[in-house]
C-alpha positions in Angstrom: -43.9 -19.0 -29.3 -46.8 -21.3 -29.1 -45.5 -23.6 -26.3 -46.1 -23.0 -22.6 -42.3 -23.4 -22.3 -40.8 -21.2 -25.0 -37.2 -21.8 -26.0 -34.9 -19.5 -24.1 -33.0 -19.2 -27.4 -35.9 -17.3 -29.1 -36.5 -14.8 -26.3 -35.0 -11.4 -25.7 -33.5 -10.5 -22.3 -36.5 -8.4 -21.4 -38.8 -11.4 -22.1 -36.7 -13.7 -20.0 -36.7 -11.3 -17.1 -40.4 -10.8 -17.4 -41.2 -14.5 -17.2 -38.8 -15.0 -14.3 -40.5 -12.1 -12.4 -44.0 -13.2 -13.2 -43.2 -16.7 -11.9 -41.7 -15.3 -8.7 -38.3 -16.7 -9.3 -36.6 -13.3 -9.1 -37.3 -9.8 -8.0 -37.3 -7.0 -10.7 -33.9 -5.8 -9.4 -32.2 -9.2 -9.7 -29.2 -9.7 -11.9 -30.1 -13.4 -12.5 -31.8 -12.8 -15.9 -28.7 -11.1 -17.2 -26.5 -13.9 -15.9 -28.7 -16.6 -17.4 -28.9 -14.8 -20.7 -25.2 -14.1 -20.9 -24.4 -17.7 -20.1 -26.7 -19.1 -22.9 -26.3 -16.5 -25.6 -22.8 -15.2 -25.2 -20.9 -17.9 -23.3 -22.7 -20.3 -25.8 -23.5 -23.0 -23.2 -26.9 -23.7 -24.8 -28.8 -24.4 -21.6 -29.3 -22.9 -18.2 -25.8 -22.5 -16.7 -24.7 -23.1 -13.1 -24.0 -19.7 -11.7 -21.7 -19.3 -8.6 -23.6 -17.8 -5.7 -27.1 -18.6 -7.1 -29.1 -21.2 -5.2 -29.7 -24.4 -7.1 -33.5 -24.3 -6.5 -33.7 -20.9 -8.1 -31.8 -22.2 -11.2 -34.1 -25.3 -11.3 -37.1 -23.0 -11.1 -35.7 -20.9 -14.0 -35.0 -24.1 -16.0 -38.6 -25.2 -15.6 -39.8 -22.1 -17.3 -37.9 -22.5 -20.5 -37.2 -25.1 -23.1 -33.5 -25.2 -24.1 -33.6 -27.8 -26.9 -30.7 -27.9 -29.3 -30.1 -28.9 -32.9 -28.1 -32.1 -33.2 -24.8 -31.6 -34.9 -24.3 -34.3 -37.5 -21.1 -33.4 -39.2 -18.6 -30.6 -39.9 -16.8 -30.3 -43.2 -13.8 -28.0 -43.1 -12.1 -26.2 -46.0 -8.5 -25.0 -46.3 -9.9 -21.4 -46.7 -11.1 -21.6 -43.0 -14.7 -22.0 -44.0 -16.7 -25.0 -42.9 -20.1 -26.5 -43.6 -22.2 -27.7 -40.6 -25.0 -30.2 -41.0 -27.7 -30.2 -38.3 -30.6 -32.6 -37.6 -33.8 -31.0 -36.5 -36.0 -32.7 -33.9 -38.3 -34.1 -36.6 -35.3 -35.6 -38.6 -35.1 -32.9 -41.2 -31.5 -31.7 -42.0 -30.3 -28.1 -42.5 -26.8 -26.8 -43.2 -25.0 -23.7 -42.1 -21.7 -22.3 -43.2 -18.9 -20.6 -41.2 -17.0 -18.1 -43.4 -13.8 -16.0 -42.6 -13.2 -12.8 -44.5 -10.8 -9.9 -43.6 -10.5 -11.1 -40.0 -14.2 -11.4 -39.4 -16.3 -14.5 -38.9 -19.6 -14.9 -40.6 -22.3 -17.5 -40.2 -24.5 -18.2 -43.2 -27.8 -19.6 -41.7 -30.7 -21.5 -43.1 -34.3 -20.3 -42.5 -36.0 -23.4 -44.0 -35.3 -27.1 -44.4 -35.2 -27.2 -48.2 -36.9 -24.5 -50.3 -40.0 -24.2 -52.3 -38.7 -21.8 -54.9 -36.8 -24.2 -57.2 -34.2 -21.7 -58.5 -32.3 -23.8 -61.0 -28.8 -22.5 -59.9 -29.5 -23.7 -56.3 -29.2 -27.2 -55.0 -31.5 -26.5 -52.1 -34.3 -25.8 -54.5 -34.0 -29.3 -55.9 -34.9 -30.7 -52.4 -38.3 -29.0 -52.2 -39.6 -27.7 -48.9 -39.8 -29.8 -45.8 -40.7 -27.0 -43.4 -39.8 -23.5 -42.1 -37.5 -23.3 -39.1 -38.5 -21.9 -35.8 -36.7 -18.8 -34.5 -34.7 -20.8 -31.9 -33.5 -23.2 -34.6 -32.1 -20.3 -36.5 -30.4 -18.8 -33.4 -29.0 -22.2 -32.4 -27.2 -22.5 -35.7 -25.2 -19.4 -34.8 -24.6 -20.5 -31.2 -23.4 -23.9 -32.1 -21.2 -22.8 -35.0 -19.6 -20.2 -32.8 -19.1 -22.6 -29.9 -17.6 -25.3 -32.2 -15.3 -22.9 -34.0 -14.5 -21.0 -30.8 -15.0 -17.8 -32.9 -16.6 -14.5 -32.2 -19.3 -14.1 -34.8 -19.5 -10.6 -36.3 -21.9 -11.1 -39.2 -24.9 -13.3 -39.9 -26.2 -13.8 -43.5 -29.6 -15.4 -44.3 -28.2 -17.0 -47.5 -28.4 -20.6 -46.5 -31.2 -23.1 -47.2 -34.6 -21.6 -47.8 -36.2 -18.2 -48.6 -36.1 -16.0 -45.5 -39.0 -13.8 -46.5 -41.3 -16.9 -46.6 -40.5 -17.3 -42.9 -40.7 -13.7 -41.9 -41.9 -14.0 -38.2 -39.2 -16.5 -37.2 -36.4 -14.7 -39.1 -37.2 -11.4 -37.5 -37.6 -12.9 -34.1 -34.2 -14.6 -34.5 -32.5 -11.4 -35.5 -34.0 -9.6 -32.5 -32.3 -12.2 -30.3 -29.0 -12.2 -32.2 -28.8 -8.4 -31.7 -29.2 -8.5 -27.9 -26.5 -6.6 -25.9 -26.1 -9.5 -23.4 -26.3 -12.0 -26.2 -24.4 -12.4 -29.5 -24.2 -8.6 -29.9 -24.5 -8.7 -33.7 -25.2 -5.3 -35.2 -28.3 -5.0 -37.4 -26.1 -3.5 -40.0 -24.1 -6.8 -40.0 -27.2 -9.0 -40.6 -28.0 -9.5 -44.2 -31.2 -11.1 -45.5 -31.1 -12.3 -49.1 -34.4 -12.7 -50.9 -35.3 -14.1 -54.3 -38.0 -11.5 -54.6 -41.0 -12.1 -52.3 -42.5 -8.8 -53.3 -45.2 -8.3 -50.6 -42.7 -9.2 -47.9 -40.2 -6.7 -49.3 -42.8 -4.0 -48.9 -43.6 -5.1 -45.4 -39.9 -4.9 -44.5 -39.8 -1.4 -45.9 -43.0 -0.4 -44.1 -41.6 -1.7 -40.8 -38.3 0.2 -41.4 -36.3 -2.7 -40.2 -32.7 -1.9 -39.6 -31.4 -5.1 -41.2 -30.0 -5.2 -44.8 -31.9 -6.7 -47.7 -30.0 -8.3 -50.6 -31.8 -9.2 -53.8 -31.2 -12.3 -55.9 -31.5 -11.0 -59.4 -30.1 -14.1 -61.2 -30.3 -12.4 -64.6 -31.3 -8.9 -65.7 -33.0 -10.4 -68.8 -36.7 -11.0 -67.8 -37.0 -14.2 -69.9 -33.8 -15.6 -68.6 -34.7 -14.8 -65.0 -38.0 -16.5 -65.4 -36.2 -19.6 -66.6 -33.8 -19.5 -63.7 -36.2 -18.4 -61.0 -39.8 -19.7 -61.1 -40.7 -17.1 -58.4 -41.1 -14.6 -61.3 -44.3 -16.3 -62.3 -45.8 -15.2 -59.0 -44.2 -11.8 -58.7 -43.2 -10.3 -62.0 -39.9 -8.7 -63.0 -41.3 -5.2 -63.0 -42.9 -5.6 -59.6 -39.7 -7.0 -58.2 -37.6 -4.1 -59.5 -40.2 -1.6 -58.2 -39.8 -3.1 -54.8 -36.0 -2.8 -55.0 -36.3 0.8 -56.0 -38.5 1.5 -53.1 -36.0 -0.2 -50.7 -33.2 1.9 -52.2 -35.2 5.1 -51.3 -35.6 3.8 -47.7 -31.8 3.6 -47.6 -31.6 7.3 -48.7 -29.7 6.6 -51.9 -27.2 4.1 -50.6 -26.4 1.3 -53.0 -28.4 -1.9 -52.8 -26.9 -5.2 -53.6 -28.1 -7.3 -56.6 -26.8 -10.9 -56.7 -26.2 -11.9 -60.3 -25.4 -15.5 -61.2 -22.6 -16.0 -63.8 -23.5 -19.0 -66.0 -21.6 -20.1 -69.1 -23.5 -19.7 -72.3 -26.5 -18.1 -70.5 -25.8 -14.9 -68.5 -22.4 -13.7 -69.7 -23.3 -12.4 -73.2 -23.4 -8.9 -74.7 -27.2 -9.2 -74.6 -27.0 -9.6 -70.8 -25.0 -6.3 -70.7 -27.7 -4.7 -72.8 -30.4 -6.1 -70.4 -28.6 -4.6 -67.5 -28.4 -1.2 -69.2 -32.1 -1.3 -70.1 -33.7 -2.6 -66.9 -31.5 -1.7 -64.0 -32.3 2.0 -64.0 -33.7 4.4 -61.5 -31.7 3.3 -58.4 -28.2 2.9 -57.1 -26.9 -0.7 -56.9 -23.8 -2.9 -56.6 -23.8 -5.9 -58.9 -22.5 -8.8 -56.9 -21.5 -11.4 -59.6 -21.5 -14.9 -58.3 -19.9 -17.6 -60.5 -22.2 -20.6 -60.6 -21.2 -23.6 -58.5 -22.4 -26.7 -60.3 -25.5 -28.2 -58.7 -25.9 -31.3 -60.8 -28.1 -30.1 -63.7 -27.3 -28.8 -67.2 -26.1 -25.3 -66.1 -22.4 -24.8 -66.6 -19.9 -23.1 -64.4 -17.7 -20.4 -66.1 -14.0 -20.1 -65.7 -12.9 -17.2 -63.6 -11.3 -15.7 -66.7 -14.7 -15.6 -68.4 -16.3 -13.8 -65.5 -13.6 -11.3 -65.2 -13.6 -10.6 -69.0 -17.4 -10.1 -68.9 -17.4 -7.9 -65.8 -14.7 -5.7 -67.4 -17.3 -4.8 -70.1 -19.6 -3.5 -67.3 -17.2 -1.0 -66.0 -18.2 1.8 -68.5 -21.8 1.6 -67.3 -20.7 3.3 -64.1 -21.9 1.2 -61.2 -19.9 -0.9 -58.8 -19.2 -4.5 -59.7 -17.9 -7.2 -57.4 -17.1 -10.8 -58.1 -18.0 -12.9 -55.1 -15.7 -15.6 -53.8 -17.6 -18.6 -52.6 -15.9 -20.1 -49.6 -15.9 -23.8 -49.0 -16.7 -24.9 -52.5 -14.6 -28.0 -52.0 -16.8 -29.0 -49.1 -20.1 -28.2 -50.9 -20.4 -25.0 -48.8 -20.3 -22.5 -51.7 -23.1 -20.3 -52.9 -26.0 -22.5 -54.2 -24.4 -25.7 -53.0 -26.2 -26.2 -49.7 -28.3 -29.3 -49.9 -26.1 -30.8 -52.6 -24.7 -33.4 -50.1 -28.3 -34.5 -49.3 -29.1 -34.8 -53.0 -26.0 -37.0 -53.5 -27.0 -39.2 -50.6 -30.5 -39.5 -52.1 -29.0 -40.5 -55.4 -26.8 -43.2 -53.8 -29.8 -44.5 -51.9 -31.8 -44.8 -55.1 -29.0 -46.5 -56.9 -28.5 -48.9 -54.0 -32.2 -49.9 -53.7 -33.0 -53.4 -55.0 -34.8 -53.4 -58.3 
């Protein structure tokens, strides 16, 4: 919060109340901070609401203390499976995408933490965009507020699996989760906030040291170190063994509860018997769930497998004794599936290049 007028969307209730009291707008016993916070964060109005019985000059004084900027909603792309992709413009013109998902009666928002991504994982369209910038905390929170308001849905879960690497934007991500957990705000349990990382090892250790109540998920890609290095250039910075050591330490923090490893199923690359052997050799010393995600095509040479191929391969894993899940990617028909965010921007870029005069 570097501005003299911080966004009210990146403040906790206690911080809002403190600023109002310091400015002489309210007394410490006033209920106005709760009413303001409830109106913006839970009633999803997005700006200082008119509150019956509260004098206009007091609301104007409160409004002068806070910025209440909003992302600009560009488009919504709905899928028959009830998921939807939302495209937002940031104030500097960068574009981010969020996804609304529906599963077992619960609504989840998949949020972006960066515009683009610097990691260039080859199974992810966002990585092909490169990094524009990291998002501010209010820009993350506003994705949840706007998606909930537009969908008229009570959001129960938030997953940081959208555009960008969350652990390369730690301060803003953790600030946003503090706000999303507020009792008079979105009321999202920390156990229902999942942060997926490609393996920023120092940040994983900082997460553990801080004993954050959120859940970390780990993008494994492949259990074969050479294949993982090909798919995920981050391994050149933080090696395979260092990554797995950090995962093991996180599992100890969870007192033996399973951690989630996200595995990308790619035809002719990660679905072989050698991959099963790599899992047997390297994924030892901790309890995990292997969350197998069939590749969604992103416009390069990687090939998506048929569901039958994935099921046949995962059946071979069952004797190894750990839980295996095959993840369904909601909204694939609207480029909202796992790895697809940013694909629409790449397609528009390709069209612009083709349309440019020679």
